[in-house]
C-alpha positions in Angstrom: 81.1 116.4 -19.2 84.8 115.4 -19.1 85.9 114.2 -22.5 88.3 111.4 -23.2 91.2 110.4 -25.5 91.1 106.9 -27.0 94.3 104.9 -27.5 94.5 101.8 -29.7 97.7 99.9 -28.7 98.7 97.6 -31.6 101.7 95.3 -32.1 102.5 93.3 -35.2 103.5 90.1 -33.5 100.9 87.8 -32.2 101.4 84.2 -31.1 98.1 83.0 -32.6 97.8 85.3 -35.6 100.9 87.3 -36.5 100.2 90.5 -38.4 96.5 90.4 -37.6 96.2 94.1 -37.1 96.8 94.5 -40.9 94.6 91.5 -41.9 92.0 92.5 -44.5 88.4 92.7 -43.5 86.1 93.6 -46.5 89.1 95.3 -48.2 90.3 97.4 -45.2 92.9 96.5 -42.6 91.4 95.4 -39.3 93.0 98.3 -37.4 91.1 100.7 -39.7 87.8 99.2 -38.6 88.8 99.6 -35.0 89.9 103.2 -35.6 86.7 104.2 -37.5 84.6 102.6 -34.8 86.3 104.6 -32.1 86.0 107.8 -34.1 82.2 107.5 -33.8 82.3 108.3 -30.1 80.7 111.6 -29.2 82.7 112.0 -26.0 86.2 111.5 -27.4 88.5 114.3 -28.5 91.1 112.2 -30.2 92.0 108.7 -31.3 95.6 107.6 -31.3 97.1 104.4 -32.6 100.1 103.4 -30.5 102.4 100.8 -32.0 106.0 99.5 -32.0 106.0 98.5 -35.7 106.6 100.8 -38.7 104.3 98.7 -40.9 101.3 99.5 -38.7 102.3 103.1 -38.4 102.4 103.5 -42.2 99.1 101.7 -42.7 97.5 104.0 -40.1 98.8 107.1 -41.8 97.4 105.7 -45.0 93.9 106.0 -43.8 94.4 109.3 -42.0 94.9 108.1 -38.4 97.3 109.6 -35.8 99.9 107.0 -35.2 102.7 107.2 -32.6 105.7 104.8 -32.2 106.1 103.4 -28.7 108.6 101.3 -26.9 109.1 97.6 -27.8 109.5 96.7 -24.2 105.9 96.9 -23.0 104.4 93.7 -21.7 100.8 94.7 -22.4 98.6 97.0 -24.4 97.8 98.9 -21.2 101.4 99.7 -20.6 101.6 101.0 -24.2 98.6 103.1 -23.6 100.1 104.5 -20.4 103.2 105.7 -22.4 100.8 107.7 -24.7 98.9 109.0 -21.6 102.1 110.7 -20.3 101.9 113.2 -23.2 98.2 114.0 -23.4 96.1 116.0 -21.0 92.7 114.2 -21.1 91.8 113.0 -17.6 90.0 109.9 -19.0 91.8 107.5 -21.3 90.0 104.7 -23.3 92.2 101.8 -24.2 90.7 99.9 -27.2 92.3 96.6 -28.2 93.3 96.4 -31.8 91.5 93.1 -32.5 88.0 94.5 -31.8 86.8 95.5 -35.4 83.1 95.6 -34.3 83.7 98.3 -31.7 81.3 101.2 -31.9 81.3 104.8 -30.6 78.4 104.1 -28.2 80.5 101.5 -26.4 83.3 104.0 -26.0 80.9 106.6 -24.7 79.4 104.2 -22.2 82.8 104.0 -20.5 83.4 107.7 -20.6 80.1 108.3 -18.9 80.9 105.9 -16.0 84.3 107.4 -15.5 82.7 110.8 -14.8 82.7 109.4 -11.3 86.3 110.0 -10.3 86.1 107.3 -7.6 86.0 104.7 -10.3 89.7 104.1 -11.3 89.0 101.7 -14.2 86.0 100.4 -16.1 85.4 97.8 -18.8 82.6 96.1 -20.8 80.9 92.8 -20.8 78.1 91.2 -22.8 75.8 88.4 -21.9 76.1 85.1 -23.8 73.2 82.7 -23.5 74.8 79.9 -25.5 76.9 78.1 -22.8 78.5 75.9 -25.4 81.0 78.7 -25.9 82.0 78.8 -22.2 84.9 76.4 -22.7 86.6 78.5 -25.5 89.8 79.9 -24.0 89.8 82.7 -26.6 86.6 84.0 -25.1 87.5 85.7 -21.8 84.8 85.3 -19.1 84.1 87.7 -16.2 82.3 87.2 -12.9 80.9 90.3 -11.2 79.6 91.2 -7.7 76.1 92.6 -7.0 77.4 96.2 -7.6 78.8 95.3 -11.0 82.5 95.2 -10.1 84.7 92.5 -11.5 85.5 89.6 -9.2 87.6 87.6 -11.6 88.4 87.2 -15.3 89.4 83.8 -16.8 89.9 81.9 -20.0 88.4 78.8 -18.2 84.7 78.3 -17.8 83.4 81.0 -15.4 81.2 80.2 -13.6 81.8 76.5 -13.7 78.9 74.6 -15.3 76.9 77.7 -15.8 73.3 76.5 -16.6 71.9 79.6 -18.3 74.5 82.3 -19.4 77.9 83.8 -18.8 79.4 87.2 -19.2 82.0 87.7 -21.9 84.6 90.4 -21.5 84.7 92.9 -24.3 88.3 94.2 -25.0 88.0 97.8 -24.2 89.1 99.6 -21.0 88.5 103.0 -19.5 90.9 104.6 -17.0 91.2 107.7 -14.9 94.5 109.0 -16.4 96.2 109.1 -13.0 95.4 105.4 -12.4 96.6 104.4 -15.9 99.9 106.1 -15.3 100.3 104.0 -12.1 99.5 100.8 -13.9 103.1 100.0 -15.2 104.4 100.4 -11.7 102.0 97.8 -10.2 103.6 94.5 -9.6 102.8 92.0 -12.3 100.7 89.3 -10.7 100.8 85.6 -10.7 97.2 85.4 -12.0 98.0 87.8 -14.8 100.9 85.6 -16.0 98.9 82.4 -15.6 95.8 83.6 -17.5 97.6 86.0 -19.8 95.1 88.7 -18.9 96.5 92.1 -17.9 93.4 93.2 -16.1 94.1 90.7 -13.4 97.0 92.8 -12.3 94.5 95.5 -11.2 92.4 93.1 -9.2 95.3 91.3 -7.6 96.8 94.6 -6.5 93.6 95.5 -4.7 91.9 97.9 -7.1 88.4 97.6 -8.5 87.1 97.4 -12.1 83.6 98.6 -12.8 81.9 96.4 -15.5 79.2 97.7 -17.8 76.8 95.3 -19.5 76.3 96.1 -23.2 74.5 94.5 -26.1 77.5 93.8 -28.3 78.3 91.3 -31.1 81.1 89.9 -29.0 83.6 88.8 -31.5 87.3 89.8 -31.3 89.8 88.4 -33.9 92.0 85.8 -32.3 92.6 83.5 -35.2 92.3 83.8 -39.1 88.9 82.0 -39.1 87.4 84.8 -37.0 87.8 87.1 -40.0 85.1 85.3 -41.9 82.7 85.6 -38.9 83.4 89.3 -38.6 82.8 89.9 -42.3 79.5 88.1 -42.1 78.4 90.4 -39.3 79.5 93.5 -41.1 77.8 92.5 -44.3 74.5 92.1 -42.3 74.9 95.5 -40.8 75.2 97.2 -44.2 72.0 95.6 -45.4 69.9 96.5 -42.3 
């Protein structure tokens, strides 16, 4: 079994929630929750926080994480992860967004297992949402897949339009073959990527495929301050189960 390295690209600036990586969740910065969740993975050798901000680096060192400073010029978290991938020798790289405090090791391992097939350049996760009232929320990224489980499109708009029963919500974690991740920054940024502000669309628009894996996951990333309260409620329930 080929093992992976996990990279958590984090920047301090955020248009909707500046400094959210350091926002406190039950007394710990959000990035610590992400790091500790990733560390639970059985198939990961190392977890690295990649940032362009010294405040995040110092916070990461404070809870014992490996933290590396990266360029400020990256346009996406995937580009930041690619910079880290240049200096490590794992053939599978898992890119975990820093606003996923509910991430767990089993989700990371699910990606590593799929990427044992070297013909899959990239994989990601999705979860089924049965309450279609959420389908209009632009902070909830939807994905449509083909019959083989490969992504057809990602969007902040309702997808599919007027879904009568459920939709698939994208979970912000990506897995890459290292060679493909190193190619990503050289792919031409796409019109769809710029319009939707979704970096994974660059992959699709350049003709590559993304294998999607359905997982049972409390799909809640932190996009705004009010999301912190929802995450804390979920975490409190977990501790009492």
